[in-house]
C-alpha positions in Angstrom: 6.5 -166.8 -132.2 4.8 -170.2 -132.3 3.6 -171.9 -135.5 0.8 -174.5 -135.6 1.2 -176.7 -138.7 -2.1 -177.7 -140.3 -2.9 -181.4 -141.3 -2.4 -180.6 -145.0 1.3 -180.2 -144.4 3.8 -182.8 -143.5 4.9 -183.0 -139.8 8.4 -182.6 -141.2 7.7 -178.9 -141.4 7.5 -178.7 -137.6 10.9 -180.3 -137.3 12.4 -178.1 -140.0 11.0 -174.9 -138.4 12.4 -175.9 -135.0 15.9 -176.4 -136.6 15.5 -172.8 -137.9 14.8 -171.5 -134.4 11.0 -171.2 -134.9 8.8 -172.8 -132.3 6.5 -175.2 -134.2 4.1 -178.1 -133.7 2.1 -180.2 -136.1 -1.7 -180.4 -135.4 -1.4 -184.2 -135.0 0.5 -183.6 -131.7 -2.4 -181.5 -130.4 -5.7 -182.5 -131.8 -7.8 -184.9 -133.9 -6.8 -185.3 -137.5 -10.4 -184.6 -138.6 -10.8 -181.4 -136.6 -12.6 -178.6 -138.3 -10.6 -175.5 -139.3 -12.6 -173.5 -136.7 -11.2 -175.8 -134.0 -7.6 -175.1 -135.1 -8.3 -171.4 -135.2 -9.7 -171.4 -131.7 -6.8 -173.3 -130.4 -4.3 -171.0 -132.2 -6.0 -167.9 -130.8 -6.2 -169.2 -127.2 -2.6 -170.4 -127.2 -0.8 -167.7 -129.2 -0.1 -169.7 -132.4 0.2 -168.7 -136.0 -1.3 -171.2 -138.4 0.7 -172.6 -141.3 -1.4 -174.2 -144.0 -2.1 -174.8 -147.7 -5.9 -174.4 -147.0 -7.6 -171.2 -148.2 -10.5 -171.7 -145.7 -8.5 -169.9 -142.9 -8.3 -166.7 -144.9 -12.0 -166.8 -145.7 -12.9 -167.4 -142.0 -10.7 -164.5 -141.0 -12.3 -162.2 -143.6 -15.8 -163.1 -142.6 -15.1 -162.5 -138.9 -13.0 -159.3 -139.6 -10.6 -160.9 -137.1 -6.9 -160.0 -136.4 -6.0 -163.4 -135.0 -4.7 -165.9 -135.6 -2.2 -165.0 -138.2 -2.0 -167.4 -141.1 1.0 -168.5 -143.2 -0.6 -169.5 -146.5 1.6 -171.8 -148.6 0.4 -171.6 -152.2 2.9 -173.9 -154.0 2.0 -177.3 -155.4 3.7 -180.2 -153.7 5.5 -178.2 -151.1 8.1 -180.0 -149.0 10.0 -179.0 -145.9 13.3 -180.3 -147.3 13.0 -178.5 -150.6 11.1 -175.3 -149.6 11.7 -174.9 -145.9 14.5 -172.4 -146.2 12.6 -169.8 -148.1 9.5 -170.3 -145.9 11.5 -169.9 -142.7 13.2 -166.7 -144.1 9.8 -165.2 -145.0 8.5 -166.0 -141.6 11.5 -164.5 -139.8 11.5 -161.4 -142.0 7.8 -160.8 -141.3 7.7 -161.9 -137.6 6.6 -158.6 -136.2 3.6 -158.3 -138.5 2.7 -162.0 -137.9 2.7 -161.4 -134.2 0.3 -158.5 -134.6 -2.1 -160.1 -137.1 -1.4 -160.8 -140.7 -1.7 -163.3 -143.6 1.6 -164.2 -145.3 0.9 -165.8 -148.6 3.9 -167.5 -150.2 4.8 -169.5 -153.3 8.2 -170.7 -154.3 9.3 -167.4 -155.7 7.7 -164.6 -153.7 5.4 -163.8 -150.8 2.8 -161.2 -150.0 1.9 -159.9 -146.6 -1.6 -158.6 -145.7 -2.3 -157.1 -142.3 -5.5 -158.2 -140.5 -8.4 -157.5 -140.4 -9.1 -158.0 -144.1 
């Protein structure tokens, strides 16, 4: 499983996920900071990544396209930090790895998460 961290999250998330045994990269290492969400989605699809973001646009784009890829990890907590919140995020990702590999949206806040299989 490979995670592509969106611009709206700190690059520290990539480092944290790697320490948890999850292959991760921040978008700044791959593309332009002002890239459109569709560009991230295309890259993720072509290269087998799951997108981690705080942005709701990815869910909307998946719903409109009735697509099953890329999977999205939607973090819904305000002021989320890798150091503070990374453990529960990594646990939710690992617990739902099979569904995320097939196509899903994992929406998580600081207390719970919800998994929805794609397409929406």
